[in-house]
C-alpha positions in Angstrom: -0.2 0.1 0.2 1.3 3.7 -0.5 2.0 6.1 2.0 -1.1 8.6 1.9 -0.6 12.1 1.0 -1.0 14.8 2.7 -4.1 15.8 1.7 -5.3 12.1 2.4 -4.4 12.6 5.7 -5.8 15.9 6.3 -9.0 14.3 5.0 -9.1 11.3 7.3 -8.7 13.6 10.4 -11.4 15.9 9.3 -13.1 12.8 8.7 -12.5 11.5 12.3 -13.5 14.5 14.1 -17.0 15.1 12.0 -17.5 11.6 13.1 -18.0 13.1 16.7 -21.1 14.3 15.5 -22.7 18.1 16.7 -20.0 19.2 19.2 -17.4 18.7 16.5 -19.7 20.4 13.7 -20.1 23.4 16.3 -16.2 23.4 17.0 -15.3 23.8 13.2 -17.9 25.9 12.1 -16.9 28.2 15.1 -13.2 28.7 14.0 -14.3 29.4 10.3 -17.0 31.9 11.5 -14.0 33.5 14.0 -11.6 33.3 11.0 -14.1 35.2 8.8 -14.9 38.3 11.3 -11.0 38.2 12.2 -10.1 38.5 8.3 -12.6 41.1 7.7 -11.4 42.8 10.7 -7.6 42.8 9.8 -8.5 44.4 6.3 -10.6 47.0 7.5 -7.7 48.1 10.1 -4.8 47.6 7.6 -6.0 49.5 4.9 -7.9 52.2 6.7 -11.4 50.9 5.1 -14.2 53.3 6.8 -17.4 54.0 6.6 -17.7 57.7 4.5 -17.0 60.3 6.8 -16.0 58.5 9.7 -12.7 58.0 11.5 -10.2 55.1 11.1 -11.2 52.4 13.1 -9.1 50.1 15.6 -9.0 46.4 15.4 -11.4 45.8 18.4 -14.1 48.0 17.0 -13.5 46.7 13.5 -14.0 43.1 14.8 -17.0 44.2 16.9 -18.3 45.7 13.7 -17.9 42.5 11.4 -19.2 40.3 13.9 -22.4 42.4 14.3 -22.7 41.7 10.1 -22.0 37.9 10.4 -24.8 37.7 13.2 -27.8 40.3 11.5 -27.7 40.7 7.6 -29.6 43.6 8.0 -26.7 45.7 9.8 -24.9 45.7 6.4 -28.1 48.6 5.0 -27.0 51.0 6.7 -23.1 51.1 5.5 -22.0 53.9 3.2 -18.9 54.1 1.3 -18.5 51.1 -1.4 -15.1 49.5 -0.2 -16.5 49.2 3.3 -19.6 47.9 1.9 -17.9 45.5 -0.2 -16.1 43.8 2.8 -18.9 44.2 5.3 -21.2 42.2 2.3 -18.5 39.8 2.3 -18.8 39.1 5.9 -22.5 39.1 5.9 -22.3 36.6 3.5 -20.3 34.3 5.3 -22.7 35.2 8.4 -25.8 33.8 6.3 -23.7 30.5 5.5 -21.6 29.8 8.3 -23.0 31.7 11.4 -26.5 30.4 11.0 -25.5 27.1 10.1 -23.8 27.1 13.9 -27.1 28.7 15.5 -28.8 26.0 13.7 -26.6 23.2 14.5 -26.5 24.6 18.4 -30.5 24.7 18.0 -30.7 21.1 16.5 -28.0 20.2 19.8 -30.5 21.5 22.3 -33.1 19.6 20.7 -31.1 16.6 21.2 -29.7 17.1 24.7 -33.7 17.5 25.7 -34.7 14.3 23.4 -32.0 12.5 25.5 -33.4 13.8 28.8 -36.7 12.7 28.0 -35.6 9.1 27.2 -34.4 9.1 30.8 -30.9 8.2 30.6 -29.1 10.9 33.1 -27.6 10.1 36.0 -29.5 10.0 39.5 -27.5 11.7 42.5 -30.1 10.7 44.8 -29.3 9.1 48.2 -31.8 7.3 50.6 -34.6 7.0 47.7 -36.8 4.0 47.3 -35.5 2.0 44.2 -38.2 0.0 41.9 -37.0 -1.8 39.5 -39.7 -3.1 36.6 -42.9 -1.4 35.9 -46.5 -3.6 36.5 -49.8 -2.2 37.6 -48.7 -2.9 41.3 -46.7 0.8 41.0 -50.0 2.4 41.3 -50.6 0.8 44.8 -46.6 1.3 45.8 -45.8 4.6 45.2 -49.4 5.9 47.0 -48.1 3.3 50.0 -45.0 5.3 50.1 -46.0 8.8 50.0 -47.9 8.1 53.0 -45.2 6.5 54.7 -42.6 9.1 53.9 -45.2 12.2 54.9 -42.8 13.1 58.0 -39.5 12.7 55.9 -37.7 15.1 54.3 -37.4 15.4 50.4 -38.2 11.9 49.9 -37.7 10.3 46.6 -38.7 7.1 44.9 -36.5 6.0 41.6 -38.0 3.9 39.1 -36.1 2.2 36.4 -38.1 0.0 33.6 -37.6 -0.8 30.2 -40.0 2.2 29.3 -40.2 5.2 27.7 -39.6 7.8 30.5 -42.7 10.1 29.6 -45.2 7.5 29.3 -43.8 6.5 32.8 -44.7 9.7 34.3 -47.7 10.2 32.7 -49.2 7.0 33.8 -48.1 7.8 37.4 -49.6 11.3 37.4 -52.7 9.7 35.9 -53.1 7.3 38.3 -51.2 7.5 41.2 -52.7 10.6 42.5 -50.8 13.2 44.7 -47.5 12.3 45.6 -47.6 15.2 48.1 -43.8 15.8 49.3 -42.6 12.8 47.7 -40.6 13.1 44.6 -41.0 10.3 42.1 -38.2 10.0 39.5 -38.5 8.1 36.2 -35.5 6.1 34.2 -35.4 4.1 31.1 -33.1 1.5 31.3 -33.0 -2.5 31.8 -33.6 -3.7 35.3 -30.8 -6.1 35.0 -28.3 -4.3 33.0 -25.7 -3.4 35.3 -24.5 -0.4 33.3 -28.2 1.0 33.3 -28.3 0.2 36.8 -25.5 2.4 37.6 -27.7 5.3 36.8 -30.1 5.0 39.4 -27.3 4.6 42.4 -28.7 1.6 43.7 -25.7 1.4 46.6 -27.4 4.7 47.9 -30.8 3.8 48.4 -32.4 2.8 51.5 -34.5 0.1 49.7 -34.9 -1.8 46.3 -38.3 -3.3 45.5 -38.0 -5.6 42.2 -41.1 -6.2 40.7 -42.5 -8.7 38.0 -43.1 -7.3 34.7 -46.8 -7.2 33.8 -47.8 -11.0 32.2 -44.0 -12.0 33.1 -44.4 -15.8 33.5 -41.1 -16.5 35.2 -38.4 -15.1 37.5 -35.5 -15.4 35.4 -34.9 -11.5 35.1 -35.5 -10.7 38.6 -33.0 -13.1 39.4 -30.7 -11.5 36.8 -31.7 -8.0 38.3 -30.4 -9.5 41.3 -27.5 -11.1 40.3 -26.4 -7.4 38.7 -27.2 -5.6 42.4 -24.9 -8.0 44.3 -22.1 -7.3 41.7 -18.5 -7.1 43.5 -19.0 -3.0 43.5 -22.1 -3.2 45.1 -20.8 -5.7 47.9 -18.3 -2.7 48.7 -21.2 -0.3 49.5 -21.1 1.3 53.0 -24.3 -0.3 53.6 -26.1 -3.5 53.0 -28.4 -3.5 50.5 -32.4 -4.1 51.6 -33.7 -5.5 48.9 -37.6 -6.7 48.7 -38.3 -9.4 45.6 -41.4 -10.2 44.1 -41.2 -14.2 42.8 -43.7 -16.2 40.6 -42.4 -19.5 40.8 -41.2 -21.4 44.0 -37.9 -22.7 42.7 -36.5 -19.2 42.4 -36.4 -19.0 46.3 -33.6 -21.3 46.2 -31.9 -19.2 43.9 -32.6 -15.9 46.0 -31.1 -17.4 49.1 -27.9 -18.5 47.5 -27.3 -15.2 45.5 -28.2 -12.7 48.7 -29.4 -14.7 51.5 -29.3 -11.7 54.2 -29.9 -8.8 51.6 -33.1 -9.9 50.2 -36.7 -10.5 51.4 -38.6 -12.5 48.6 -42.2 -12.4 48.5 -43.6 -15.6 46.7 -47.3 -14.1 45.0 -49.5 -17.0 44.6 -48.1 -18.7 48.0 -49.3 -15.7 50.0 -52.8 -15.0 48.1 -53.2 -19.0 48.5 -52.7 -18.6 52.0 -54.6 -15.7 52.5 -57.9 -16.8 50.6 -58.1 -20.0 53.0 -57.8 -18.0 56.0 -60.3 -15.6 54.7 -62.9 -18.2 53.4 -63.1 -19.6 56.9 -63.3 -16.4 58.7 -65.3 -13.4 56.9 -64.2 -10.2 57.5 -60.4 -11.3 57.5 -59.3 -9.8 54.0 -59.9 -6.1 55.4 -58.0 -6.9 58.8 -54.9 -7.6 55.9 -55.5 -4.4 54.4 -55.5 -2.9 57.6 -52.1 -4.2 58.4 -50.5 -3.9 55.3 -51.5 -0.5 54.4 -50.0 2.7 55.8 -53.2 4.8 56.3 -54.4 3.9 59.4 -52.8 1.3 61.8 -49.8 -1.1 60.9 -47.2 -3.0 62.8 -43.8 -1.5 64.3 -41.1 -2.7 66.2 -39.6 -1.3 69.3 -37.6 -2.0 72.2 -38.6 -0.8 75.6 -36.4 -0.8 78.3 -39.0 -0.3 81.0 -40.4 -3.6 80.2 -37.1 -5.6 80.0 -37.6 -8.5 82.8 -41.5 -8.1 83.0 -43.5 -10.9 81.0 -45.3 -10.6 77.7 -48.8 -11.0 79.4 -47.6 -7.8 81.5 -46.9 -6.3 78.6 -50.0 -6.0 76.5 -51.2 -4.0 79.3 -48.4 -1.7 79.0 -49.4 0.5 75.7 -52.9 2.6 76.0 -52.6 3.5 71.8 -51.0 0.3 70.7 -51.6 -3.6 70.8 -49.1 -6.0 71.5 -48.8 -8.7 69.4 -45.4 -10.4 69.3 -42.0 -10.3 70.0 -39.2 -10.1 67.8 -36.0 -11.3 70.1 -32.5 -10.0 69.7 -31.8 -12.8 68.1 -33.5 -12.0 64.8 -36.4 -14.9 65.5 -40.0 -13.5 65.2 -42.8 -15.2 67.3 -46.1 -13.6 67.3 -48.6 -14.3 70.2 -45.5 -16.4 72.4 -46.5 -18.0 75.7 -48.0 -15.3 78.1 -45.1 -15.8 80.4 -42.0 -15.2 78.1 -39.4 -12.6 79.6 -39.0 -9.9 77.8 -34.9 -9.6 77.6 -32.4 -6.7 76.9 -32.5 -6.1 73.1 -35.6 -7.9 72.4 -38.2 -5.6 71.1 -42.2 -5.9 70.9 -44.2 -5.9 68.2 -47.3 -4.0 68.1 -50.1 -2.3 66.1 -50.3 1.5 66.3 -50.4 4.6 64.3 -46.8 5.5 63.9 -43.6 4.4 65.6 -43.7 8.0 67.5 -47.6 6.3 69.3 -45.8 3.6 70.4 -45.0 4.6 73.7 -45.4 2.4 77.1 -46.7 3.8 79.9 -44.5 3.6 83.4 -47.4 2.6 85.4 -50.6 1.7 83.1 -53.8 2.4 85.1 -56.7 0.5 84.1 -59.7 -1.7 85.4 -60.8 -4.8 84.3 -64.9 -5.3 84.3 -64.8 -8.9 85.8 -68.3 -8.9 85.5 -68.3 -8.7 82.1 -66.3 -11.9 81.4 -67.8 -15.0 79.6 -67.5 -18.3 81.3 -64.4 -20.5 80.8 -66.0 -22.6 77.9 -65.5 -26.2 76.8 -63.3 -26.0 73.4 -65.4 -27.2 70.5 -63.7 -30.0 68.5 -63.4 -29.4 64.6 -66.0 -30.6 62.4 -65.4 -31.4 58.5 -66.5 -28.7 56.7 -67.9 -28.3 53.2 -66.0 -26.0 50.8 -66.8 -25.0 46.5 -64.2 -24.0 44.9 -65.8 -21.9 41.4 -63.2 -21.7 38.7 -59.5 -22.7 38.4 -56.4 -21.0 38.2 -52.8 -21.9 39.1 -53.2 -20.7 42.9 -56.1 -23.5 43.2 -53.6 -26.3 44.0 -51.9 -24.1 46.4 -55.5 -23.6 48.4 -56.3 -27.1 48.2 -52.9 -27.5 50.1 -53.6 -25.1 52.7 -57.2 -26.6 53.5 -55.6 -29.6 54.1 -53.3 -27.8 57.0 -56.4 -26.1 58.4 -60.1 -28.2 58.1 -60.8 -31.5 60.1 -60.4 -35.3 58.3 -63.4 -36.0 56.0 -63.7 -32.4 54.6 -65.4 -32.2 51.5 -64.5 -29.9 48.4 -66.1 -29.6 45.3 -64.5 -28.2 42.4 -66.3 -26.7 39.5 -64.5 -25.6 36.6 -64.7 -25.4 33.2 -60.4 -25.5 32.6 -59.5 -28.6 31.3 -56.2 -29.1 33.4 -58.2 -29.2 36.6 -58.7 -32.7 36.6 -55.1 -33.8 35.9 -54.0 -31.3 38.8 -56.2 -32.7 41.6 -55.6 -36.3 40.5 -52.1 -35.8 40.9 -52.3 -34.3 44.6 -55.3 -36.4 45.8 -52.5 -38.8 48.0 -51.2 -35.7 49.6 -54.8 -34.0 50.5 -55.3 -37.3 53.0 -58.4 -34.8 55.0 -60.2 -33.7 51.9 -62.6 -35.6 50.2 -62.6 -34.1 46.2 -65.3 -33.7 43.8 -64.9 -32.3 40.3 -67.5 -31.0 38.0 -66.3 -29.7 34.6 -69.1 -26.9 34.2 -69.3 -23.2 33.2 -69.1 -21.4 36.8 -71.1 -18.2 35.1 -73.7 -20.5 33.9 -77.3 -19.8 36.3 -78.5 -23.5 36.1 -75.0 -25.3 36.7 -75.1 -23.0 39.9 -78.6 -23.5 41.2 -78.0 -27.5 39.9 -75.0 -27.3 43.0 -77.3 -26.2 45.7 -74.6 -23.8 46.8 -76.6 -22.6 49.8 -75.5 -26.1 51.3 -71.8 -25.4 51.3 -70.0 -23.8 54.2 -67.5 -21.7 52.4 -67.6 -20.7 48.6 -64.0 -19.6 46.7 -64.4 -18.1 43.6 -61.1 -18.0 41.3 -60.7 -16.1 38.4 -59.7 -18.1 35.5 -56.0 -17.3 34.5 -56.6 -18.8 30.9 -58.6 -15.9 29.8 -55.6 -13.4 29.2 -57.8 -10.0 29.3 -58.2 -9.5 33.3 -60.8 -7.1 32.7 -62.7 -10.2 30.8 -61.4 -12.7 33.5 -63.2 -9.8 36.3 -66.4 -9.5 34.5 -66.7 -13.3 34.4 -66.4 -13.6 37.9 -68.9 -10.4 38.7 -71.3 -12.9 37.0 -70.7 -15.4 38.7 -70.8 -13.5 42.2 -74.5 -12.1 40.8 -76.1 -15.5 40.2 -74.7 -16.7 43.5 -76.1 -13.4 45.9 -79.4 -14.2 43.8 -79.6 -17.3 44.6 -78.6 -17.1 48.5 -81.5 -14.2 48.2 -84.0 -16.5 47.3 -83.3 -19.5 49.1 -83.0 -17.3 52.4 -79.6 -18.2 52.8 -76.3 -16.5 53.8 -73.6 -17.3 51.5 -70.0 -17.0 53.1 -68.1 -16.3 49.5 -64.5 -15.2 49.2 -63.8 -14.0 45.7 -60.4 -13.2 44.1 -60.1 -10.1 41.9 -57.6 -8.9 39.4 -58.4 -5.2 39.3 -58.5 -3.4 42.3 -61.2 -1.1 40.3 -63.5 -4.2 40.0 -63.9 -4.6 43.7 -66.5 -1.2 44.0 -68.4 -2.8 41.1 -68.3 -6.6 43.4 -69.8 -4.4 46.4 -73.3 -4.6 45.1 -73.1 -8.4 45.1 -72.4 -8.3 49.2 -69.3 -11.0 49.1 -68.2 -11.2 52.1 -64.2 -10.7 51.3 -62.7 -9.6 47.9 -58.9 -10.9 47.7 -57.2 -8.5 44.9 -54.1 -10.2 44.5 -52.2 -7.3 43.2 -53.6 -5.3 45.8 -52.4 -7.0 48.7 -48.7 -7.9 47.4 -48.2 -4.1 46.2 -49.3 -3.4 50.0 -46.7 -6.0 51.5 -44.5 -5.1 49.4 -44.3 -1.5 50.7 -44.3 -2.3 53.9 -41.4 -4.9 54.1 -39.4 -1.7 51.6 -39.8 0.5 55.1 -39.4 -2.6 57.4 -37.1 -5.5 56.6 -37.7 -7.1 60.0 -42.0 -7.0 58.8 -41.6 -10.2 56.6 -41.0 -12.6 59.5 -44.3 -11.4 61.2 -46.1 -11.7 58.3 -44.8 -14.8 57.4 -45.8 -16.2 60.8 -49.1 -14.8 60.1 -49.4 -16.7 57.0 -48.4 -20.0 58.2 -50.4 -22.7 59.4 -48.4 -23.7 61.8 -48.3 -21.1 65.1 -50.1 -18.1 65.7 -52.3 -16.4 62.8 -55.3 -13.7 63.1 -58.4 -14.9 64.0 -62.0 -13.3 63.6 -63.9 -14.8 66.7 -67.2 -14.7 68.3 -67.0 -11.8 70.8 -69.3 -13.9 73.5 -66.6 -16.4 74.0 -64.8 -13.7 75.8 -67.2 -11.0 76.8 -70.8 -11.0 77.5 -72.6 -9.5 75.3 -74.9 -5.8 76.3 -72.6 -5.0 79.0 -70.7 -1.7 78.6 -66.9 -2.3 78.7 -63.1 -0.9 77.4 -60.5 -2.9 75.6 -58.4 -3.5 78.3 -61.3 -5.9 79.6 -61.0 -7.6 76.1 -57.3 -7.7 76.6 -57.8 -9.7 79.3 -60.0 -11.9 78.3 -58.4 -12.7 75.7 -55.1 -13.1 77.4 -56.6 -15.8 79.9 -57.1 -17.5 76.5 -53.4 -17.4 75.9 -54.5 -14.9 72.7 -53.5 -11.4 71.8 -56.6 -9.2 71.1 -55.9 -6.3 68.7 -59.4 -5.1 67.6 -62.8 -6.1 67.2 -65.9 -5.8 64.1 -69.0 -4.6 64.6 -71.3 -7.1 62.7 -74.3 -4.2 61.6 -71.9 -2.4 59.8 -70.2 -5.4 57.9 -71.5 -4.1 54.5 -70.6 -0.7 55.1 -67.1 0.3 53.0 -67.2 3.9 54.7 -67.1 2.1 58.2 -64.0 0.0 57.0 -66.8 -3.5 57.1 -67.3 -2.9 60.3 -63.6 -3.2 61.3 -61.9 -1.7 64.4 -58.1 -2.3 64.7 -55.9 -1.1 67.6 -58.9 1.0 69.2 -58.4 3.4 72.5 -58.3 0.8 75.6 -59.8 3.2 78.2 -62.8 4.2 75.6 -66.1 2.6 76.3 -67.7 0.5 73.9 -70.4 -1.8 74.0 -70.7 -5.8 71.5 -73.8 -7.3 70.4 -73.8 -10.9 70.5 -73.4 -10.9 66.6 -69.9 -9.1 66.9 -66.7 -10.7 66.9 -63.1 -9.9 68.1 -59.8 -9.9 66.2 -57.1 -12.3 68.0 -53.7 -13.7 67.0 -54.1 -17.2 68.4 -52.7 -20.4 67.8 -56.5 -21.9 66.7 
């Protein structure tokens, strides 16, 4: 190959410079513009070319006049004297072709920069922010909850990284998440599992990280990749450990999470938790309202606090130490969580009490609590009823159904009958494969359309103690799936009214907006999967230890939430305060945290009659139909 000529070398250097884009073009046009203006100024100064009737110009004045004519072509019209006019006209022509091009490039460069900013690729320099990775409808529940949790914080920030357009995300949040008050929401576009994109949102500076399942995502692989990206070498060297809350779809993913980041991640297995809630709720009408009350930030929720004044005292004594908080468990110094421990459990140094209260500032123990128990209002100790076989009707089928059957098997008495009605093809195969492990259940399968009125009437639904209505997951459109559920609910309620029976129905909904439509059906409970999981993730993102408490609540072993007849604790119709209720529950080795007024059970404006963490000194009267909300073993 022949050696390149000087021209070829210059051309190659020029091409390389131009390939750098707008900045290089602006640089060279600026240089050429400066040369044209400077040459004209030197020409005018050296040859003493001046407008008619004017004195000789110095170099600076000549430079200024040349630059003005380059920038404004109309300036040359006022010049006098042909030599001066010709020089300035040449400068003006140069300005038209060169300076104007420079201005155009500057304008284009600014527009390109604005477009780049709109793409959401700029660096986030926030610290102590909540970081959300991924995008799903859950965001529109999580953000309002974080806004409430951050009301007392100074300049709180929520940062979202998702593979979506930044402006579209901001518009949707503005339209669906409501007023964000003092919380700023910052959106960035990028892949949640790309380490380069993750650097944009400063994950090592975040106080907590929420990893969401993308809409219609069927596996956990992308979320596992995000977790791997978060726990790479640079983040392991961060000053503080990561606090990650992660939603998983498949049970097997839990093992991977434990291997990758056993101490940094709290995972939430969506289907497993929703299945447990549905089983507990179907057997205890109104329990879903209690769960929502404990999981959202608008009202009373669970807090942890160490109380030095209670060290050495028993857990049973601690129940009465708070007027505005309802104690329900202990987080031991080791980190283990125990709800409703034995009443004689001694509180040690470093132990933290778990209580339902409005805010962490309201969890204040009284040094010498003064209260009086109305012993005349206490119900006599009764004989514990033996569990009897139950009859349960499951209408519909989805991937949570087999988990529901497994959970039912943990709670009901042997010989309980479950009838499953579904037109999903996979129902029979799933149930047949599980029958051997469901030793307490007698299962009957009916293949039929659950929204058909004739089919529902033939089932004699009024004879079943509990009815679980599931959304079909083989219908891709969630609104269509919910519409089918609503149709079935309307038929069930009409059958109930005609038969004069009170059906206990728990229904699953995909979209929280459809709950309002479903209220006309008067179903006892609605379990909206996305809403409950969103609330739980929001709570755990603010306090990592809460996951241990919720796992204990959802687990069939140990203590859980129960809604029991108030008459088992106190006599109906007698005015009492909640200290008396606490005393009655403590005698049964249980923790009372609230009550439910039956006559308000269908009134959403009164929280369906549910009162959580009442002021213990206020007087009230319970009827024979009212219930107590307790943490108990059974």
